[in-house]
C-alpha positions in Angstrom: 44.2 -144.8 -118.7 46.5 -147.6 -119.9 44.0 -150.3 -119.2 41.3 -148.5 -121.2 43.5 -148.0 -124.2 45.0 -151.6 -124.0 41.5 -153.0 -123.6 40.1 -151.1 -126.6 43.0 -152.2 -128.9 42.8 -155.8 -127.6 39.0 -155.9 -128.1 39.3 -154.6 -131.7 42.4 -156.5 -133.1 41.0 -156.4 -136.7 40.1 -152.7 -136.5 42.4 -150.8 -138.7 41.3 -147.3 -138.0 39.7 -145.3 -135.2 37.9 -141.9 -135.7 39.1 -138.8 -134.0 36.1 -138.9 -131.7 36.9 -142.5 -130.6 40.6 -141.5 -129.9 39.5 -138.3 -128.0 37.2 -140.5 -125.8 40.0 -143.0 -125.1 42.3 -140.2 -123.8 39.4 -138.3 -122.3 40.5 -135.1 -124.1 38.8 -132.9 -126.8 39.2 -133.6 -130.4 40.9 -130.2 -130.8 43.7 -131.3 -128.6 44.2 -134.4 -130.8 44.4 -132.2 -133.9 46.8 -129.9 -132.2 49.2 -132.7 -131.1 49.0 -134.0 -134.6 50.4 -130.7 -135.9 53.1 -130.6 -133.2 54.3 -134.1 -133.4 55.5 -135.5 -136.6 55.0 -139.1 -135.3 51.3 -138.7 -135.3 50.1 -139.2 -138.8 46.4 -140.1 -139.2 45.1 -140.9 -142.5 42.5 -138.5 -144.0 39.7 -139.2 -146.4 38.6 -136.7 -149.1 36.5 -134.8 -146.6 39.5 -134.5 -144.3 38.2 -136.8 -141.6 41.1 -138.2 -139.6 41.4 -141.9 -139.1 44.0 -143.2 -136.5 45.8 -146.5 -136.7 46.6 -148.5 -133.5 50.2 -147.2 -134.0 49.0 -143.6 -134.0 47.1 -144.3 -130.8 50.3 -145.7 -129.2 52.2 -142.7 -130.3 49.4 -140.4 -129.0 49.6 -142.3 -125.7 53.4 -141.6 -125.5 52.7 -137.9 -126.0 49.9 -138.0 -123.5 52.2 -139.6 -121.0 54.9 -137.0 -121.4 52.7 -134.0 -121.5 49.7 -134.8 -119.3 51.1 -137.4 -116.8 54.7 -136.1 -116.5 53.8 -132.5 -116.9 56.3 -131.7 -119.7 55.8 -128.8 -122.0 55.2 -129.5 -125.6 58.6 -128.2 -126.6 60.1 -130.4 -123.8 58.3 -133.4 -125.1 59.3 -132.8 -128.6 63.0 -132.3 -127.5 62.9 -135.6 -125.5 61.5 -137.6 -128.4 63.9 -136.0 -130.9 67.0 -136.5 -128.8 66.3 -140.0 -127.4 63.1 -141.5 -128.7 64.1 -145.1 -128.2 64.9 -144.7 -124.5 61.8 -142.7 -123.9 59.7 -145.4 -125.6 61.5 -148.0 -123.5 60.8 -146.1 -120.2 57.3 -145.5 -121.3 56.8 -149.3 -121.9 58.2 -150.1 -118.4 55.9 -147.6 -116.8 52.9 -149.0 -118.6 53.8 -152.6 -117.5 54.2 -151.5 -113.9 50.9 -149.7 -114.0 49.2 -152.8 -115.4 50.8 -155.0 -112.7 49.7 -152.5 -110.0 46.2 -152.6 -111.4 46.2 -156.5 -111.1 47.6 -156.4 -107.6 45.0 -153.8 -106.5 42.3 -156.0 -108.0 43.6 -159.2 -106.2 43.7 -157.2 -102.9 40.1 -156.2 -103.3 39.1 -159.8 -104.0 40.7 -161.1 -100.8 
């Protein structure tokens, strides 16, 4: 998951906004889940046009990734994830960054092993 998100953001450094469909595809979830998380987590604030279409910035995508990690990967409830972010967001983000780095390194090592 991390590689897909990082790759998309790296390949589109000048892209300011991503549609809700693009974001849902990145996380392999339904757009309804993205909209639900938007309502439940104040840190996810996509911009909306006059029609109400949502447009997510790379920062929104990183925030969604943090929520995804807590809820989908760690198995926390929404209330638990909200509490963790409210009580100690900085530590949670730091731990999440370390986990992402380790996952990236693991992916590289697996790739190296396969090429031996």
